[in-house]
C-alpha positions as CSV (number, residue, x, y, z in Angstrom):
1,M,0.0,0.1,0.0
2,C,0.9,3.6,-0.4
3,G,-0.2,6.8,1.4
4,I,-1.7,9.8,-0.4
5,A,-2.7,13.2,1.1
6,G,-3.6,16.7,-0.2
7,A,-4.9,20.0,0.6
8,L,-6.6,22.5,-1.7
9,G,-7.2,26.1,-0.7
10,S,-5.3,25.8,2.6
11,P,-3.1,28.6,3.8
12,D,0.5,27.2,3.9
13,S,-0.7,24.1,1.9
14,A,2.8,22.7,1.6
15,S,3.4,22.5,5.4
16,V,-0.1,21.2,6.0
17,V,0.4,18.3,3.6
18,T,3.9,17.8,5.0
19,R,2.3,17.0,8.3
20,M,-0.3,14.9,6.9
21,S,2.1,12.8,4.7
22,D,4.5,12.3,7.7
23,S,1.6,10.6,9.6
24,L,1.4,8.1,6.6
25,S,5.0,7.1,6.7
26,H,4.2,3.5,7.8
27,R,2.3,3.1,4.5
28,G,5.2,3.9,2.3
29,P,8.8,3.3,3.4
30,D,10.4,3.4,-0.1
31,D,10.0,7.1,-1.1
32,A,8.2,10.4,-0.1
33,G,7.1,13.3,-2.3
34,L,5.5,16.6,-2.0
35,A,4.2,18.8,-5.0
36,E,2.8,22.4,-4.9
37,L,-0.1,23.0,-7.2
38,V,-0.9,26.2,-9.1
39,S,-4.0,27.5,-10.8
40,R,-4.5,28.7,-14.4
41,D,-3.0,32.1,-13.4
42,R,0.0,30.4,-11.5
43,A,-1.5,31.4,-8.1
44,P,-1.0,28.7,-5.3
45,A,-3.8,26.3,-5.2
46,G,-2.8,23.5,-2.9
47,A,-0.4,20.7,-2.6
48,F,-0.2,16.9,-3.0
49,G,1.8,14.4,-0.8
50,H,2.8,10.8,-1.3
51,R,4.4,7.9,0.6
52,R,5.4,5.1,-1.6
53,L,5.5,1.4,-1.3
54,A,6.9,0.3,-4.6
55,I,5.3,-2.7,-6.2
56,I,5.4,-1.8,-10.0
57,D,8.6,-0.2,-11.4
58,L,11.0,0.0,-8.4
59,S,13.0,2.8,-9.8
60,A,12.9,6.5,-9.3
61,A,10.8,6.9,-12.4
62,G,7.8,6.0,-10.1
63,H,8.3,8.9,-7.8
64,Q,5.1,10.6,-6.9
65,P,3.3,13.1,-7.0
66,M,3.7,12.8,-10.8
67,F,3.2,15.4,-13.4
68,T,2.4,15.2,-17.1
69,G,5.1,16.6,-19.3
70,D,3.2,19.9,-19.9
71,G,2.6,20.3,-16.2
72,R,-1.1,20.5,-16.6
73,F,-2.1,17.3,-14.6
74,C,-0.6,16.0,-11.4
75,I,-1.5,12.8,-9.7
76,T,-1.0,11.2,-6.2
77,Y,-2.0,7.6,-6.3
78,N,-2.4,4.5,-4.1
79,G,-3.2,1.1,-5.7
80,E,-2.3,-1.3,-8.4
81,I,-3.8,-1.6,-11.8
82,Y,-3.7,-5.1,-12.9
83,N,-4.3,-4.6,-16.6
84,H,-1.8,-1.7,-16.8
85,A,0.3,-3.6,-19.5
86,E,-2.7,-3.9,-21.8
87,L,-3.7,-0.2,-21.2
88,R,-0.2,0.9,-21.9
89,A,-0.1,-0.9,-25.1
90,D,-3.4,0.7,-26.2
91,L,-2.2,4.2,-25.3
92,E,1.2,3.7,-27.1
93,A,-0.8,2.7,-30.2
94,E,-2.5,6.2,-29.9
95,G,1.0,7.8,-29.9
96,I,1.5,8.4,-26.2
97,K,5.1,8.2,-25.0
98,F,5.9,6.7,-21.5
99,H,9.0,7.5,-19.2
100,S,8.4,4.7,-16.7
101,S,6.9,1.2,-16.5
102,C,4.8,1.9,-13.4
103,D,1.0,1.8,-13.5
104,T,0.7,5.3,-12.0
105,E,1.9,6.8,-15.3
106,V,-0.7,4.6,-17.1
107,V,-3.5,6.2,-15.1
108,L,-2.1,9.7,-15.4
109,L,-1.6,9.6,-19.2
110,G,-4.8,7.7,-19.7
111,W,-6.7,10.4,-17.9
112,Q,-4.9,13.2,-19.9
113,R,-5.9,11.5,-23.1
114,H,-9.4,10.3,-22.3
115,G,-10.6,12.0,-19.1
116,M,-12.9,10.4,-16.7
117,A,-14.0,7.9,-19.4
118,F,-10.7,6.1,-18.8
119,L,-12.0,5.1,-15.3
120,S,-14.1,2.3,-16.8
121,R,-11.2,0.6,-18.2
122,L,-9.1,0.4,-15.0
123,R,-9.0,-3.2,-13.5
124,G,-7.6,-3.1,-10.0
125,M,-7.7,-1.4,-6.7
126,F,-7.1,2.3,-6.3
127,A,-7.5,5.6,-4.6
128,F,-6.1,8.6,-6.2
129,A,-6.3,12.5,-6.8
130,I,-5.8,14.2,-10.1
131,W,-5.3,18.0,-10.3
132,D,-6.1,19.7,-13.7
133,R,-4.4,23.2,-13.6
134,D,-6.2,24.5,-16.7
135,R,-9.7,23.7,-15.4
136,Q,-8.8,24.4,-11.8
137,T,-10.3,21.2,-10.6
138,C,-9.3,18.1,-8.7
139,H,-10.9,14.7,-9.0
140,L,-10.9,12.2,-6.0
141,V,-11.4,8.7,-7.3
142,R,-11.9,5.4,-5.5
143,D,-12.2,1.9,-6.9
144,V,-15.5,0.1,-7.4
145,F,-15.2,-2.1,-4.3
146,G,-13.8,0.5,-2.1
147,I,-10.7,-1.7,-1.5
148,K,-8.4,1.4,-1.2
149,P,-9.3,3.9,1.4
150,L,-9.9,7.6,0.7
151,Y,-11.2,10.2,3.2
152,V,-12.1,13.8,2.6
153,S,-13.1,16.9,4.7
154,S,-14.4,20.1,3.1
155,E,-15.2,23.4,5.0
156,R,-14.6,27.1,4.7
157,G,-13.4,26.8,1.1
158,E,-10.7,24.2,1.9
159,V,-10.6,20.6,1.0
160,L,-8.4,18.0,2.6
161,F,-8.1,14.3,1.6
162,A,-6.0,11.4,2.6
163,S,-5.7,7.7,2.9
164,E,-6.4,7.8,6.7
165,V,-8.6,9.7,9.0
166,R,-5.7,10.4,11.3
167,S,-3.8,11.9,8.4
168,I,-6.4,14.6,8.1
169,L,-6.4,15.2,11.8
170,A,-2.6,15.6,11.7
171,S,-3.2,18.6,9.3
172,G,-4.3,20.7,12.3
173,R,-7.2,22.0,10.3
174,V,-10.0,19.8,11.5
175,L,-11.1,19.4,15.1
176,P,-11.2,15.9,16.5
177,A,-14.9,15.9,17.4
178,L,-16.8,12.6,17.5
179,S,-19.6,12.0,15.1
180,S,-22.8,11.1,17.0
181,D,-24.1,9.2,14.0
182,A,-20.9,7.2,13.7
183,V,-20.9,6.3,17.4
184,A,-24.4,5.0,17.1
185,S,-23.4,3.0,14.0
186,Y,-20.5,1.5,15.9
187,L,-22.7,0.6,19.0
188,F,-25.3,-1.0,16.8
189,T,-23.0,-2.9,14.3
190,G,-19.5,-3.0,15.8
191,S,-18.2,-0.8,13.0
192,V,-18.7,2.6,11.3
193,A,-20.8,2.4,8.1
194,E,-19.4,4.4,5.3
195,P,-19.4,7.2,4.2
196,L,-19.3,8.1,8.0
197,T,-16.2,8.1,10.0
198,I,-15.8,8.4,13.6
199,I,-14.8,12.1,13.4
200,E,-17.4,14.7,12.4
201,G,-16.8,16.4,9.2
202,I,-14.6,13.6,7.7
203,V,-16.3,11.2,5.2
204,A,-15.2,8.5,3.0
205,V,-15.3,8.9,-0.8
206,P,-18.0,6.5,-2.0
207,P,-16.7,3.3,-3.8
208,G,-16.9,3.5,-7.7
209,C,-17.1,7.3,-7.5
210,A,-15.2,10.3,-8.7
211,V,-15.7,13.4,-6.6
212,E,-14.9,16.7,-8.4
213,V,-13.4,19.5,-6.3
214,G,-13.6,22.9,-8.1
215,L,-12.5,26.4,-7.4
216,E,-15.7,28.6,-6.8
217,N,-15.9,32.1,-5.3
218,G,-12.2,32.1,-4.2
219,G,-12.4,28.8,-2.5
220,F,-12.7,25.0,-3.2
221,R,-15.9,23.1,-3.1
222,M,-16.9,19.4,-3.4
223,R,-19.5,18.6,-6.0
224,E,-21.8,15.5,-6.2
225,P,-19.9,12.2,-6.7
226,H,-20.1,10.8,-10.2
227,R,-20.3,7.0,-10.4
228,F,-18.2,5.4,-13.1
229,I,-19.1,1.8,-12.6
230,S,-19.8,-0.1,-15.7
231,P,-23.3,-1.7,-16.2
232,V,-23.5,-5.3,-15.0
233,P,-24.2,-7.6,-17.8
234,E,-27.6,-9.3,-17.7
235,A,-27.7,-12.8,-16.2
236,D,-27.9,-15.7,-18.6
237,D,-30.4,-18.1,-17.0
238,H,-30.3,-20.6,-20.0
239,R,-26.9,-22.1,-19.4
240,E,-26.3,-25.5,-17.9
241,P,-25.0,-25.5,-14.3
242,A,-21.7,-27.1,-15.4
243,S,-21.2,-24.1,-17.7
244,H,-21.6,-21.7,-14.8
245,V,-19.0,-23.7,-12.7
246,H,-16.6,-23.4,-15.8
247,R,-17.2,-19.7,-16.1
248,V,-16.7,-19.0,-12.4
249,R,-13.4,-21.1,-12.4
250,N,-12.1,-19.3,-15.3
251,A,-13.0,-15.9,-13.9
252,L,-11.2,-16.8,-10.6
253,R,-8.1,-18.0,-12.4
254,E,-8.0,-14.9,-14.5
255,S,-8.5,-12.7,-11.5
256,V,-5.7,-14.5,-9.5
257,R,-3.4,-14.3,-12.5
258,Y,-3.8,-10.6,-12.6
259,H,-3.2,-10.2,-8.9
260,L,0.2,-11.9,-9.3
261,V,1.5,-9.0,-11.5
262,S,4.4,-7.5,-9.5
263,D,8.0,-6.5,-9.6
264,V,8.5,-7.8,-6.0
265,P,7.9,-11.3,-4.6
266,V,4.2,-12.3,-4.1
267,A,3.2,-14.6,-1.2
268,V,-0.2,-16.2,-0.2
269,F,-1.7,-15.6,3.2
270,L,-3.6,-18.8,4.3
271,S,-6.4,-18.4,6.8
272,G,-7.2,-22.2,6.7
273,G,-10.6,-21.7,5.0
274,I,-11.9,-22.7,1.5
275,D,-11.4,-19.3,-0.1
276,S,-7.7,-18.7,0.7
277,S,-6.9,-22.4,-0.2
278,A,-8.6,-21.9,-3.6
279,V,-6.6,-18.8,-4.2
280,A,-3.3,-20.7,-3.4
281,G,-4.3,-23.5,-5.6
282,L,-5.2,-21.3,-8.6
283,A,-2.0,-19.2,-7.9
284,S,0.1,-22.2,-8.2
285,E,-1.5,-23.2,-11.5
286,V,-0.9,-19.7,-13.2
287,S,2.3,-18.4,-11.4
288,E,5.6,-18.5,-13.3
289,R,7.5,-18.6,-10.2
290,R,7.3,-20.5,-6.9
291,L,5.0,-19.0,-4.4
292,E,5.5,-18.7,-0.7
293,S,2.6,-19.3,1.6
294,F,2.1,-18.2,5.3
295,T,-0.3,-19.1,8.1
296,V,-0.6,-17.2,11.2
297,T,-1.7,-18.9,14.4
298,F,-2.8,-17.7,17.8
299,T,-2.3,-19.2,21.3
300,E,-5.8,-17.8,22.3
301,T,-8.5,-20.5,21.9
302,D,-10.9,-17.9,20.7
303,Y,-8.8,-17.6,17.4
């Protein structure tokens, strides 16, 4: 995992984001970056921060936040795009030149070329922010299952976002007041239901959504989330049960194969159940290298 953070419309945004990013150091031990953002007229607009855990392209070419060559777009990104190689080939066929082999650049240049329409082509888990200098907007984007976390706070013309709630609190711009609705959710269910968080004024970006943050009346405002989830194909009830089994197995095998894409060693965590055992079995079928597997045990009888 990586850690992302940002502030738009904040006084001293660079120092604010530095504090936020420092609180995320445990998420990314391999690199750290800070980028100051400007508006169309080159006035200060905000800052992005990043803490990197390198998975794809371990070189310095994957440093973030990352800008397009013309400086218009900037991204801070956490995640992994499993079909980045196919998307890269498609973009290269359109004449786009790459300077790294990391999936971050695929997302950035794909957005530069196709805008939000590119989101429906991403296969993976991700949370990222993209700043558009010319349009003076930022999009906060989260994958369709909400695997990667992304939290946001907006008040008084200032917008903060980060991979963790405590990172937003580390900004010093949000008071750590408990949300009564979130406390009620926790007491009823044992967890806080999204989009709530335990802190009043901090919410989660909905899964499968892109939230646009735009400059209005001298400050930044959040607009309604835009859902980019592709339509679910209609069910085919006329196939034989054996055909459904075959299709599910092939889908699982393909998904596991995509999840093995990495420039670092990949291992399997076994919980002892059917699901992790199935993943390990399929991974051994499709992997080109030997996989390590790990099981954690506890002395407590409850576990």
